[in-house]
C-alpha positions as CSV (number, residue, x, y, z in Angstrom):
1,X,41.3,112.5,64.6
2,X,44.5,111.7,66.4
3,X,46.1,114.5,64.5
4,X,43.4,116.9,65.5
5,X,43.7,115.9,69.2
6,X,47.5,116.3,69.0
7,X,47.1,119.7,67.4
8,X,44.7,120.9,70.1
9,X,47.0,119.7,72.9
10,X,50.1,121.4,71.4
11,X,48.2,124.6,70.9
12,X,46.9,124.7,74.4
13,X,50.3,123.7,76.0
14,X,51.9,126.5,74.0
15,X,49.4,128.9,75.5
16,X,50.5,127.9,79.0
17,X,53.9,129.4,78.2
18,X,52.8,132.8,77.1
19,X,54.8,135.6,78.7
20,X,53.3,137.2,81.8
21,X,52.1,140.7,81.9
22,X,53.3,143.0,84.7
23,X,51.3,145.9,86.0
24,X,52.6,148.8,88.1
25,X,50.8,148.7,91.5
26,X,51.0,151.1,94.4
27,X,53.3,150.3,97.3
28,X,51.2,148.4,99.9
29,X,52.9,148.0,103.3
30,X,52.4,144.9,105.3
31,X,49.8,144.9,108.1
32,X,51.1,145.2,111.6
33,X,49.7,143.7,114.8
34,X,49.7,145.0,118.4
35,X,51.0,142.3,120.6
36,X,49.5,142.3,124.1
37,X,48.9,139.7,126.9
38,X,45.1,140.4,127.1
39,X,43.2,142.3,124.4
40,X,40.3,143.0,126.8
41,X,38.1,143.9,123.8
42,X,34.4,143.3,124.1
43,X,33.3,141.9,120.7
44,X,30.4,144.3,120.0
45,X,31.6,146.0,116.8
46,X,32.2,149.4,118.3
47,X,36.0,149.8,118.3
48,X,35.8,152.2,121.3
49,X,38.0,150.3,123.8
50,X,41.4,151.8,124.6
51,X,43.2,149.0,122.8
52,X,42.0,150.3,119.4
53,X,43.6,153.6,120.1
54,X,47.0,151.9,120.4
55,X,46.8,149.4,117.5
56,X,48.5,150.4,114.2
57,X,46.1,151.3,111.4
58,X,46.5,149.6,108.0
59,X,44.5,151.5,105.3
60,X,46.2,150.6,102.0
61,X,43.5,149.1,99.7
62,X,43.1,148.8,95.9
63,X,40.2,147.8,93.8
64,X,40.1,144.2,92.4
65,X,36.6,144.1,90.9
66,X,34.9,145.0,88.6
67,X,38.1,146.5,87.2
68,X,41.4,145.9,89.0
69,X,44.5,148.1,89.6
70,X,42.4,151.1,90.5
71,X,42.5,153.2,93.7
72,X,40.0,152.3,96.4
73,X,36.9,154.6,96.2
74,X,35.9,153.8,99.9
75,X,38.3,154.2,102.8
76,X,38.7,151.0,104.8
77,X,41.0,150.6,107.9
78,X,42.2,147.4,109.5
79,X,43.7,146.9,113.0
80,X,45.0,143.7,114.5
81,X,45.5,142.9,118.2
82,X,47.2,139.6,119.1
83,X,47.0,138.1,122.6
84,X,47.7,134.7,124.0
85,X,44.3,133.3,123.0
86,X,43.2,135.0,119.8
87,X,43.7,137.4,117.0
88,X,41.2,140.3,117.4
89,X,40.6,142.3,114.2
90,X,38.9,145.6,113.9
91,X,37.8,146.9,110.6
92,X,36.3,150.4,109.9
93,X,34.3,150.8,106.6
94,X,33.6,154.4,105.7
95,X,30.7,155.2,103.4
96,X,29.4,158.5,102.2
97,X,26.0,157.0,101.6
98,X,25.4,154.7,104.6
99,X,21.7,154.4,103.7
100,X,22.7,152.3,100.7
101,X,24.5,149.7,102.9
102,X,23.0,146.3,102.3
103,X,22.9,144.2,105.4
104,X,20.0,141.7,105.4
105,X,19.7,139.1,108.1
106,X,20.7,135.8,106.5
107,X,21.8,132.3,107.5
108,X,25.4,131.5,108.3
109,X,27.5,131.1,105.2
110,X,25.0,133.1,103.1
111,X,26.9,136.4,103.2
112,X,27.3,136.9,99.4
113,X,28.5,139.6,97.0
114,X,25.1,141.2,97.0
115,X,25.7,142.4,100.5
116,X,28.1,144.8,102.3
117,X,30.7,142.7,104.1
118,X,34.4,142.4,105.0
119,X,36.4,139.2,104.6
120,X,39.7,138.2,106.3
121,X,41.9,135.6,104.7
122,X,44.3,134.1,107.1
123,X,47.2,131.7,106.2
124,X,49.0,130.5,109.4
125,X,51.1,128.2,107.2
126,X,52.5,131.3,105.6
127,X,53.0,129.6,102.2
128,X,49.9,130.9,100.3
129,X,48.8,127.4,99.4
130,X,45.7,127.4,101.6
131,X,43.9,129.9,103.7
132,X,41.0,130.1,106.1
133,X,38.5,132.9,105.6
134,X,35.8,134.6,107.6
135,X,33.2,137.0,106.0
136,X,31.3,139.3,108.3
137,X,28.3,141.2,107.0
138,X,27.5,144.8,108.0
139,X,25.0,143.3,110.5
140,X,27.4,140.8,112.0
141,X,26.3,137.6,110.1
142,X,29.2,135.2,109.5
143,X,30.2,133.1,106.5
144,X,33.4,131.1,106.8
145,X,35.4,128.4,105.0
146,X,38.7,127.6,103.3
147,X,40.3,128.2,99.9
148,X,43.2,126.3,98.3
149,X,45.5,127.7,95.6
150,X,45.3,124.5,93.4
151,X,41.6,125.0,92.5
152,X,41.0,128.6,93.7
153,X,37.5,127.8,94.9
154,X,36.0,129.2,98.2
155,X,34.6,126.3,100.2
156,X,32.0,127.4,102.7
157,X,31.5,124.0,104.3
158,X,34.0,124.3,107.2
159,X,32.8,126.3,110.2
160,X,35.2,128.0,112.7
161,X,34.3,129.0,116.2
162,X,34.8,132.7,115.7
163,X,33.1,135.7,117.4
164,X,32.0,138.6,115.2
165,X,29.9,141.7,115.7
166,X,29.0,144.8,113.6
167,X,28.0,148.3,114.4
168,X,26.2,150.7,112.0
169,X,27.6,154.2,112.1
170,X,26.6,157.6,110.6
171,X,29.4,157.3,108.1
172,X,29.5,153.5,107.5
173,X,30.0,150.5,109.8
174,X,32.6,148.8,111.9
175,X,33.4,145.1,112.5
176,X,35.1,143.3,115.3
177,X,36.3,139.7,114.7
178,X,37.8,137.5,117.4
179,X,39.6,134.5,115.8
180,X,40.7,132.0,118.4
181,X,44.1,130.5,118.0
182,X,42.6,127.1,118.7
183,X,41.0,127.1,115.3
184,X,44.3,127.6,113.5
185,X,46.5,124.9,112.1
186,X,50.2,125.7,111.7
187,X,53.6,124.0,111.9
188,X,55.2,123.2,115.3
189,X,58.5,124.4,114.0
190,X,60.0,125.9,110.9
191,X,56.9,127.6,109.7
192,X,56.8,130.8,107.7
193,X,55.2,134.1,108.8
194,X,51.5,134.2,109.2
195,X,49.9,135.9,106.2
196,X,46.7,137.9,105.9
197,X,44.5,139.8,103.4
198,X,41.4,141.8,104.0
199,X,38.7,142.4,101.4
200,X,35.6,144.6,101.4
201,X,32.4,144.2,99.3
202,X,30.5,147.3,98.3
203,X,27.5,146.1,96.3
204,X,26.4,149.3,94.5
205,X,25.6,149.3,90.8
206,X,29.2,148.2,90.0
207,X,29.6,145.6,92.9
208,X,33.0,146.8,93.9
209,X,35.5,144.6,95.8
210,X,38.5,146.1,97.5
211,X,41.6,144.2,98.8
212,X,44.5,145.1,101.1
213,X,47.1,143.3,99.0
214,X,48.5,143.9,95.5
215,X,46.2,141.3,94.0
216,X,45.1,141.6,90.4
217,X,42.8,139.7,88.1
218,X,45.9,138.3,86.3
219,X,46.9,136.5,89.4
220,X,46.9,132.7,89.2
221,X,44.7,132.4,92.3
222,X,43.1,134.7,94.9
223,X,45.5,134.0,97.8
224,X,48.6,134.7,95.7
225,X,49.4,138.0,97.4
226,X,48.6,137.4,101.1
227,X,51.0,139.5,103.1
228,X,53.0,138.7,106.3
229,X,51.6,140.0,109.6
230,X,54.3,142.0,111.4
231,X,54.4,142.5,115.2
232,X,53.3,139.0,116.3
233,X,56.6,138.6,118.2
234,X,56.8,135.3,120.1
235,X,53.0,134.6,119.8
236,X,53.5,131.6,117.5
237,X,56.1,130.0,119.8
238,X,54.2,130.6,123.0
239,X,51.0,129.0,121.9
240,X,52.3,126.2,119.7
241,X,52.3,123.6,122.5
242,X,49.0,124.6,124.0
243,X,46.4,121.9,124.0
244,X,42.7,122.4,123.2
245,X,40.0,119.9,123.8
246,X,36.3,120.2,122.8
247,X,33.5,117.7,123.5
248,X,30.2,118.0,121.8
249,X,27.5,115.6,123.0
250,X,24.2,115.5,121.1
251,X,20.8,113.9,121.9
252,X,18.4,113.1,119.1
253,X,14.8,112.0,119.5
254,X,13.1,110.7,116.4
255,X,9.8,109.2,115.3
256,X,9.6,107.6,111.8
257,X,6.5,106.4,109.9
258,X,6.4,104.7,106.5
259,X,3.7,103.2,104.4
260,X,3.5,102.2,100.7
261,X,1.1,100.2,98.5
262,X,1.3,96.5,99.2
263,X,3.5,96.8,102.3
264,X,2.5,97.0,106.0
265,X,2.6,100.3,107.8
266,X,5.7,100.7,110.0
267,X,6.5,103.0,112.9
268,X,9.7,103.4,114.8
269,X,10.7,105.6,117.8
270,X,14.4,106.2,118.5
271,X,16.4,108.0,121.0
272,X,20.1,108.2,120.3
273,X,23.1,109.8,122.1
274,X,26.1,110.9,120.0
275,X,29.4,112.4,120.8
276,X,32.0,114.4,118.9
277,X,35.6,115.1,120.1
278,X,38.1,117.6,118.8
279,X,41.5,117.6,120.3
280,X,44.4,119.8,119.3
281,X,47.4,118.4,121.3
282,X,49.6,121.1,119.8
283,X,49.5,123.6,116.9
284,X,50.3,121.1,114.1
285,X,48.0,118.2,115.1
286,X,44.2,117.9,115.4
287,X,42.3,114.7,116.2
288,X,38.6,114.3,115.5
289,X,36.4,111.5,116.7
290,X,32.7,110.9,116.3
291,X,30.4,108.3,117.9
292,X,26.9,107.5,116.6
293,X,26.6,110.9,114.8
294,X,23.2,112.1,113.7
295,X,22.8,114.4,110.7
296,X,19.0,115.0,110.8
297,X,19.3,118.8,110.7
298,X,21.5,118.9,107.6
299,X,19.7,120.9,104.9
300,X,18.2,119.0,102.0
301,X,20.3,118.7,98.8
302,X,19.2,121.0,95.9
303,X,17.6,118.6,93.3
304,X,19.4,118.1,90.0
305,X,18.1,117.2,86.6
306,X,19.1,113.5,85.9
307,X,16.5,112.1,83.5
308,X,18.6,112.5,80.3
309,X,21.9,111.2,81.6
310,X,23.2,107.8,82.7
311,X,25.9,109.2,84.9
312,X,25.7,109.9,88.7
313,X,26.2,113.4,89.9
314,X,28.2,114.7,92.8
315,X,26.6,116.2,95.9
316,X,28.0,118.7,98.4
317,X,29.2,117.6,101.8
318,X,27.4,119.3,104.7
319,X,28.1,117.0,107.7
320,X,30.4,118.6,110.2
321,X,32.8,115.7,111.0
322,X,34.0,115.5,107.3
323,X,34.8,119.2,107.0
324,X,38.0,119.4,109.2
325,X,41.1,120.0,107.0
326,X,39.3,119.0,103.8
327,X,42.2,120.5,101.7
328,X,44.6,117.8,103.0
329,X,42.5,115.0,101.5
330,X,43.1,116.5,98.0
331,X,39.5,117.3,97.3
332,X,38.2,117.8,93.7
333,X,35.5,120.0,92.2
334,X,32.7,118.7,89.9
335,X,32.5,120.1,86.4
336,X,29.3,120.7,84.4
337,X,28.7,117.0,83.8
338,X,29.1,116.1,87.5
339,X,32.5,114.5,86.9
340,X,35.2,115.3,89.4
341,X,37.8,117.9,88.5
342,X,41.0,117.3,90.4
343,X,41.9,114.5,92.8
344,X,38.6,113.6,94.6
345,X,40.2,110.5,95.9
346,X,38.1,110.8,99.0
347,X,34.4,111.7,98.5
348,X,32.8,111.8,101.9
349,X,29.3,111.4,100.6
350,X,30.3,107.8,99.8
351,X,30.0,107.2,103.6
352,X,26.3,106.8,104.3
353,X,25.7,106.3,108.0
354,X,28.8,106.0,110.2
355,X,28.7,104.2,113.6
356,X,31.9,105.9,114.5
357,X,34.8,107.7,113.0
358,X,38.4,108.8,113.8
359,X,40.6,111.2,112.1
360,X,44.0,112.7,112.7
361,X,45.6,115.5,110.7
362,X,49.1,116.9,110.9
363,X,50.6,120.0,109.3
364,X,54.3,120.7,109.1
365,X,56.3,123.5,107.5
366,X,56.9,121.5,104.3
367,X,54.6,118.5,104.7
368,X,51.1,117.6,105.8
369,X,49.1,114.5,106.2
370,X,45.8,113.0,107.3
371,X,44.4,109.6,108.3
372,X,40.8,108.7,108.9
373,X,38.8,105.6,109.4
374,X,35.1,105.1,109.8
375,X,32.7,102.2,110.3
376,X,29.8,102.7,107.9
377,X,26.4,101.0,108.6
378,X,25.8,100.9,104.8
379,X,22.5,101.4,103.0
380,X,23.8,103.8,100.3
381,X,24.8,103.4,96.7
382,X,28.0,101.8,95.4
383,X,29.1,102.9,92.0
384,X,30.4,100.7,89.2
385,X,30.7,102.3,85.8
386,X,31.7,102.0,82.2
387,X,32.1,104.5,79.3
388,X,28.4,105.0,78.8
389,X,26.8,104.8,82.2
390,X,27.1,104.7,86.0
391,X,25.8,101.4,87.5
392,X,24.3,102.2,90.9
393,X,24.3,99.2,93.2
394,X,22.0,99.1,96.2
395,X,23.1,96.2,98.4
396,X,21.1,95.8,101.6
397,X,22.8,95.9,105.0
398,X,26.4,95.9,103.6
399,X,28.5,97.5,106.3
400,X,32.1,98.4,105.7
401,X,35.2,99.9,107.1
402,X,36.3,103.0,105.2
403,X,39.9,104.2,105.6
404,X,41.9,106.9,103.9
405,X,45.4,108.4,104.3
406,X,47.4,111.0,102.4
407,X,50.8,112.5,103.0
408,X,51.8,115.6,101.0
409,X,55.3,117.0,100.7
410,X,56.1,120.5,99.4
411,X,59.3,121.4,97.5
412,X,59.3,125.1,97.0
413,X,56.9,125.7,94.1
414,X,56.2,122.0,93.6
415,X,54.4,119.5,95.7
416,X,53.8,115.7,95.6
417,X,51.7,113.4,97.7
418,X,51.1,109.7,98.2
419,X,47.7,108.2,99.3
420,X,46.0,105.0,100.1
421,X,42.2,104.3,100.2
422,X,40.7,101.1,101.6
423,X,37.0,100.0,101.7
424,X,36.8,96.7,103.5
425,X,33.4,94.9,103.3
426,X,34.5,91.7,105.1
427,X,34.6,88.1,103.8
428,X,37.5,89.0,101.4
429,X,35.5,91.7,99.7
430,X,37.3,95.0,99.3
431,X,38.3,98.0,97.2
432,X,41.9,99.3,97.5
433,X,43.3,102.4,95.8
434,X,47.0,103.5,95.8
435,X,48.2,106.6,94.2
436,X,50.2,109.8,94.0
437,X,49.3,113.4,93.0
438,X,51.4,116.4,92.2
439,X,51.1,120.1,91.6
440,X,53.4,123.0,90.8
441,X,53.8,126.5,89.4
442,X,55.6,126.9,86.1
443,X,55.6,130.7,86.6
444,X,53.5,133.3,88.5
445,X,50.7,132.7,85.9
446,X,51.0,129.1,84.9
447,X,50.5,125.9,86.9
448,X,50.2,122.2,86.4
449,X,48.7,119.4,88.6
450,X,47.7,115.8,88.2
451,X,47.5,112.3,89.7
452,X,47.9,108.6,89.1
453,X,45.6,106.2,91.0
454,X,45.7,102.4,90.9
455,X,42.8,100.2,92.2
456,X,42.1,96.6,93.1
457,X,38.6,95.4,93.7
458,X,37.2,92.1,94.9
459,X,33.7,93.3,95.7
460,X,31.2,92.3,92.9
461,X,27.4,92.0,92.6
462,X,25.0,89.5,91.3
463,X,21.9,90.2,89.3
464,X,19.9,91.2,92.4
465,X,22.6,93.7,93.6
466,X,23.7,91.4,96.3
467,X,27.4,91.6,97.1
468,X,29.7,88.7,96.3
469,X,33.5,88.1,96.3
470,X,35.0,88.1,92.9
471,X,38.6,87.6,91.6
472,X,40.6,90.9,91.9
473,X,40.0,93.4,89.1
474,X,42.6,96.2,88.7
475,X,42.3,99.6,87.1
476,X,44.0,103.0,86.8
477,X,43.2,106.6,86.6
478,X,45.6,109.2,85.2
479,X,44.7,112.9,85.2
480,X,46.8,116.0,84.3
481,X,45.8,119.6,84.0
482,X,47.6,122.8,83.1
483,X,46.4,126.3,83.6
484,X,47.6,129.7,82.5
485,X,46.2,133.2,83.3
486,X,47.5,136.6,82.2
487,X,46.1,139.9,81.2
488,X,45.2,138.6,77.8
489,X,44.5,134.9,78.3
490,X,42.8,132.5,80.7
491,X,43.4,129.0,79.4
492,X,43.4,125.4,80.7
493,X,44.0,122.0,79.2
494,X,43.5,118.6,80.9
495,X,43.9,115.0,79.9
496,X,42.4,112.0,81.7
497,X,42.4,108.3,81.2
498,X,40.3,105.9,83.3
499,X,40.7,102.2,82.6
500,X,37.6,100.0,82.4
501,X,37.8,98.3,85.8
502,X,39.0,101.3,87.9
503,X,36.9,101.8,91.1
504,X,37.2,103.9,94.2
505,X,34.5,103.2,96.7
506,X,35.8,106.0,99.0
507,X,35.9,108.4,96.1
508,X,33.6,109.5,93.2
509,X,33.9,107.7,89.9
510,X,30.9,108.0,87.5
511,X,32.6,106.9,84.3
512,X,35.4,104.5,83.4
513,X,36.9,103.0,80.2
514,X,37.4,106.4,78.7
515,X,40.1,108.8,77.7
516,X,39.4,112.5,77.4
517,X,41.2,115.6,76.2
518,X,39.7,119.0,77.1
519,X,40.9,122.6,76.4
520,X,39.3,125.8,77.5
521,X,40.7,128.9,75.7
522,X,39.5,132.3,76.8
523,X,40.8,135.5,75.1
524,X,40.5,138.3,77.6
525,X,39.6,141.6,76.0
526,X,39.5,143.8,79.1
527,X,36.9,146.4,79.6
528,X,34.7,147.2,76.6
529,X,31.7,149.4,75.7
530,X,28.9,147.3,74.2
531,X,25.8,148.4,72.5
532,X,22.8,147.5,70.2
533,X,23.6,148.6,66.6
534,X,21.4,151.4,65.4
535,X,19.8,152.2,68.7
536,X,22.4,154.3,70.5
537,X,22.0,152.1,73.6
538,X,25.4,151.3,75.2
539,X,26.6,149.8,78.4
540,X,30.0,149.0,80.0
541,X,31.5,145.5,80.1
542,X,34.0,145.4,82.9
543,X,35.4,142.1,81.7
544,X,34.9,140.7,78.2
545,X,36.0,137.3,77.0
546,X,35.8,135.3,73.7
547,X,35.7,131.6,74.8
548,X,36.2,128.3,73.1
549,X,35.8,124.9,74.7
550,X,37.2,121.9,72.8
551,X,36.9,118.3,74.0
552,X,37.0,114.7,72.8
553,X,36.3,111.6,74.8
554,X,36.8,108.1,73.3
555,X,36.4,104.6,74.7
556,X,39.0,102.1,75.8
557,X,38.3,98.4,75.1
558,X,35.9,96.9,77.6
559,X,35.0,93.3,76.9
560,X,32.7,92.9,79.8
561,X,30.2,95.5,78.3
562,X,31.0,94.9,74.7
563,X,32.6,98.3,74.2
564,X,35.3,98.5,71.5
565,X,38.4,100.7,71.6
566,X,38.6,104.1,70.0
567,X,34.9,104.8,69.8
568,X,34.1,108.5,70.0
569,X,31.7,109.1,72.9
570,X,31.7,112.9,72.8
571,X,33.3,115.7,70.8
572,X,32.7,119.3,71.9
573,X,33.3,122.4,69.9
574,X,31.7,125.3,71.8
575,X,32.6,128.9,70.8
576,X,31.1,131.6,72.9
577,X,31.2,135.0,74.6
578,X,31.1,136.1,78.3
579,X,31.1,139.5,79.9
580,X,30.2,141.3,83.2
581,X,28.6,144.6,83.7
582,X,26.8,146.7,86.4
583,X,24.8,145.2,89.2
584,X,27.1,142.1,89.1
585,X,25.5,141.2,85.7
586,X,27.1,138.3,84.0
587,X,26.0,137.2,80.5
588,X,27.2,134.2,78.4
589,X,26.2,132.7,75.0
590,X,27.7,129.5,73.6
591,X,27.1,127.6,70.4
592,X,27.2,123.8,70.7
593,X,28.6,122.2,67.5
594,X,29.0,118.8,69.3
595,X,28.9,115.1,68.6
596,X,27.5,112.5,71.1
597,X,27.0,108.8,71.2
598,X,24.5,107.2,73.6
599,X,25.6,103.5,73.5
600,X,28.2,101.2,72.0
601,X,25.9,100.2,69.2
602,X,24.5,103.6,68.6
603,X,25.5,106.2,66.0
604,X,27.5,109.3,66.6
605,X,24.8,112.0,66.6
606,X,25.4,115.7,65.7
607,X,23.3,117.8,68.2
608,X,23.2,121.5,67.6
609,X,22.4,123.7,70.6
610,X,22.5,127.3,71.8
611,X,23.2,128.1,75.4
612,X,22.2,131.5,76.8
613,X,22.4,132.7,80.4
614,X,22.8,135.5,82.8
615,X,23.2,136.3,86.5
616,X,21.9,139.6,87.9
617,X,21.8,141.3,91.2
618,X,18.7,143.5,90.6
619,X,18.2,145.2,94.0
620,X,18.8,145.0,97.8
621,X,15.6,142.9,98.3
622,X,16.0,140.9,95.0
623,X,19.5,139.7,95.6
624,X,19.9,137.2,92.7
625,X,18.2,136.3,89.5
626,X,19.8,133.8,87.1
627,X,18.7,131.9,84.0
628,X,20.6,129.2,82.2
629,X,18.7,128.2,79.0
630,X,19.8,125.7,76.3
631,X,17.8,124.8,73.3
632,X,18.1,123.1,69.9
633,X,18.6,119.6,68.7
634,X,19.4,117.5,71.8
635,X,20.2,113.9,72.2
636,X,17.6,111.7,74.0
637,X,20.0,109.3,75.6
638,X,17.6,106.4,76.3
639,X,15.8,106.6,72.9
640,X,19.2,107.1,71.2
641,X,18.0,109.8,68.8
642,X,18.0,113.5,68.3
643,X,15.0,115.7,68.9
644,X,14.0,119.3,69.5
645,X,14.4,120.1,73.2
646,X,15.4,122.5,75.9
647,X,16.9,122.7,79.4
648,X,16.0,125.6,81.7
649,X,17.3,126.5,85.1
650,X,16.1,129.5,87.1
651,X,17.3,130.7,90.5
652,X,15.8,133.7,92.3
653,X,16.8,134.9,95.9
654,X,14.9,137.4,97.9
655,X,15.7,139.2,101.1
656,X,13.0,141.1,103.1
657,X,13.3,143.1,106.3
658,X,10.3,142.7,108.6
659,X,9.0,144.5,111.7
660,X,10.5,143.8,115.1
661,X,14.0,143.3,113.5
662,X,12.9,140.1,111.8
663,X,13.9,139.1,108.3
664,X,12.9,136.6,105.6
665,X,15.0,134.8,103.1
666,X,13.3,133.1,100.1
667,X,15.3,131.1,97.6
668,X,13.6,129.6,94.6
669,X,15.2,127.0,92.3
670,X,13.4,125.7,89.2
671,X,14.5,123.3,86.5
672,X,12.9,121.9,83.3
673,X,14.2,119.6,80.6
674,X,12.5,118.0,77.6
675,X,13.2,116.3,74.3
676,X,10.6,115.8,71.6
677,X,10.2,112.7,69.4
678,X,9.9,112.3,65.6
679,X,6.3,113.6,65.5
680,X,7.3,116.5,67.7
681,X,5.5,115.0,70.7
682,X,7.2,115.4,74.1
683,X,8.8,112.0,74.6
684,X,10.8,112.9,77.7
685,X,10.3,115.7,80.3
686,X,11.7,116.3,83.7
687,X,11.0,119.1,86.2
688,X,12.1,120.0,89.6
689,X,11.7,122.8,92.1
690,X,12.9,123.8,95.5
691,X,11.5,126.7,97.5
692,X,13.4,127.5,100.7
693,X,12.1,130.1,103.1
694,X,13.9,131.1,106.3
695,X,12.2,133.4,108.8
696,X,14.8,134.9,111.2
697,X,13.3,136.0,114.5
698,X,16.8,137.0,115.6
699,X,20.4,136.3,114.8
700,X,20.0,133.1,117.0
701,X,16.4,131.9,116.1
702,X,15.1,130.8,112.8
703,X,12.3,128.8,111.2
704,X,13.2,127.0,107.9
705,X,10.6,125.7,105.4
706,X,11.6,123.7,102.4
707,X,9.1,122.6,99.7
708,X,10.8,120.4,97.1
709,X,9.4,118.4,94.2
710,X,10.7,116.6,91.2
711,X,9.1,114.6,88.4
712,X,9.8,112.6,85.3
713,X,7.6,111.5,82.5
714,X,8.5,109.4,79.5
715,X,6.0,108.5,76.9
716,X,5.9,104.8,75.6
717,X,7.9,104.6,72.3
718,X,8.9,101.4,70.6
719,X,11.1,99.4,73.1
720,X,10.8,102.2,75.7
721,X,8.0,101.7,78.2
722,X,6.0,104.5,79.8
723,X,7.7,105.9,82.9
724,X,6.1,108.4,85.3
725,X,7.7,109.3,88.6
726,X,7.0,112.1,91.1
727,X,8.3,113.0,94.6
728,X,7.3,115.8,96.9
729,X,9.0,116.7,100.2
730,X,8.1,119.2,102.9
731,X,10.5,120.0,105.7
732,X,9.9,122.4,108.6
733,X,12.7,123.0,111.1
734,X,13.0,125.5,114.0
735,X,16.5,126.1,115.2
736,X,18.2,128.1,117.9
737,X,22.0,128.5,117.8
738,X,24.5,130.2,120.0
739,X,27.4,130.5,117.6
740,X,28.9,127.1,117.3
741,X,28.7,126.4,121.0
742,X,25.2,125.0,121.2
743,X,22.2,124.3,119.0
744,X,18.6,123.1,119.5
745,X,16.4,122.1,116.6
746,X,13.0,120.5,116.2
747,X,11.6,119.5,112.8
748,X,9.2,117.6,110.7
749,X,9.7,116.1,107.2
750,X,7.0,114.5,105.0
751,X,7.8,112.8,101.6
752,X,5.4,111.3,99.1
753,X,6.5,109.3,96.1
754,X,4.8,107.9,93.0
755,X,4.5,105.2,91.8
756,X,3.8,103.0,94.8
757,X,2.0,105.6,96.8
758,X,5.0,105.6,99.3
759,X,4.8,108.0,102.2
760,X,7.4,108.8,104.8
761,X,7.0,111.0,107.9
762,X,9.6,112.0,110.4
763,X,9.6,114.1,113.6
764,X,12.8,114.9,115.4
765,X,14.3,117.0,118.1
766,X,18.0,117.5,118.6
767,X,20.2,119.3,121.1
768,X,24.0,119.6,121.1
769,X,26.4,121.7,123.2
770,X,30.1,122.1,123.6
771,X,32.4,121.6,126.6
772,X,36.0,122.4,126.7
773,X,38.4,124.8,124.9
């Protein structure tokens, strides 16, 4: 098997060196701004002020999706005005069929590809490593966030204090966007030109996406071609020393009731005052502080199927304090198993309930760094793991000090960083992590990145999950990934090795004592015409790929859990196909010719599965329908045997326009998983569902209802006892927002759990506002 692993690695590394394909693209001039002292533009979307008659017009766009390198079918113009306080961007979107424009009223950050919108990517660092972006729908709804070149994933968690408005016109729509300079982070000196790219989504049958830069689908990432903004003059120099301060006090009133079988009824009334501070002393620094924060209005996490796995899963961060400059911490992305891809040295969901927190971030021309420290009240889970499971410890009242620092230096096409992570629980109990990460471009279409982390841990636990001080245990985590993308190939290979006692209590580690080699090989066939043989039925495939995933994970010796070295945990061989078509239709089919082991003493099973799925944008009111279905012979992890089974996930999103300019969003998520026993009886089943409905009275007022349930049932079988669990949660929240400047919310949450007949009820009211700027 070592020979097989070596051959796979060599083949994939060879693919990373494939020659790049060059395509002739039209000449696309750089955008030019009009520099003024005061823009004097009212942000109403109309573009009828005198300033817009003076600003240069940029109208060079090409098509990126569904097929790239084609002329734009819809005319789009961009104008940029720069004054001492903000960039003001005007965008005019022409449309011969304006009645087909899709502009539903949705929540912030829910402007998706099923809607007409424009997006502005802005890189004030000028190096195309990271960018901030703002999407504005044809009705003025905003979605914003950041994107980093190293993972090429749009992160909608950060929110920027921008103003935006839209105006519907007889021949399309127009957008005005005011982007305050106080929300931008750029070097104090030595920085490159600010860069920008504008995109436009036109969701007709083909779901077209246009861009104002020579970007193609062969590009290594989506911010590879951001273009310099001309005409800014001395703007960067004149505002780089300007200081901005923002104070956000918040008042929360809460009543909490709890009862369960065999326990006395409890009731608690609380009133808490919190404060958040954001201070930008100059362009390259930003300081954030929080005191007694309350996150009661954060939306509930979407439930995930967990009954047939022993590993913890990652959750998305939604709390505002942790979202500033996330890219500087070196964030990672979870893969299909919930394991982190990338660095993930700091996982903010590991901080449960902070009393206070302080963070400072600096960005220079060739370097950047961040430092944060928080006092956590505790009450959450602490992970300890081995090759076969995540051990979730639940110590009571274990407070801690969580600190993290990372400094990153850029060397042309390469970058390297050093980091330190400390979790101090007092009484000599701690978890320290030291490490370094790197990334670089081998060519315009090939990149490599990785990290090395070393840990030392003196926090242990007794049989009752109570914390204790133990002798220091050390561990290491090495991870390397290479990626290549060209006109014909999209490939990646990564190798990771986690020693048995590695731990990172400020990060996310759900498996240790394992080494894994993974390769994803995708042969891109371009556009195709597909059809059903003998029927004459055909349809276009805008993108078509043959796919192959190969992976092998094996154990490292772990005497504490009796795990030998070299034991194969998982071997994946998953050939498949993927294509896209009209109405943003995506289809995939994969065959699972895998091998899995559930425990150190178990056998290496040979599950055989088929995975089918699709995503579809059926109509303006039915904006998303997706199904992911796997069936075949699956491994029941707890029973350590194969059985017939299936996993099903369904998502459906609806958008309805109502009278009096109101609107309704309804998102439905359903999941089901089961495995049958030797007599074909259902030995394990798990189900979950979340129904989220948002009634928008206006762009500022909404009423959100969440109904969420999950259940698990295991039939008694040999050494396995019967296990039945069920939880149901209802949440109703009214919210009124004025952009990011002020918010008022009042809500009620009711949760019931079985067994134990546990019931929790909570009523809350919260108000926050902003002073400063």
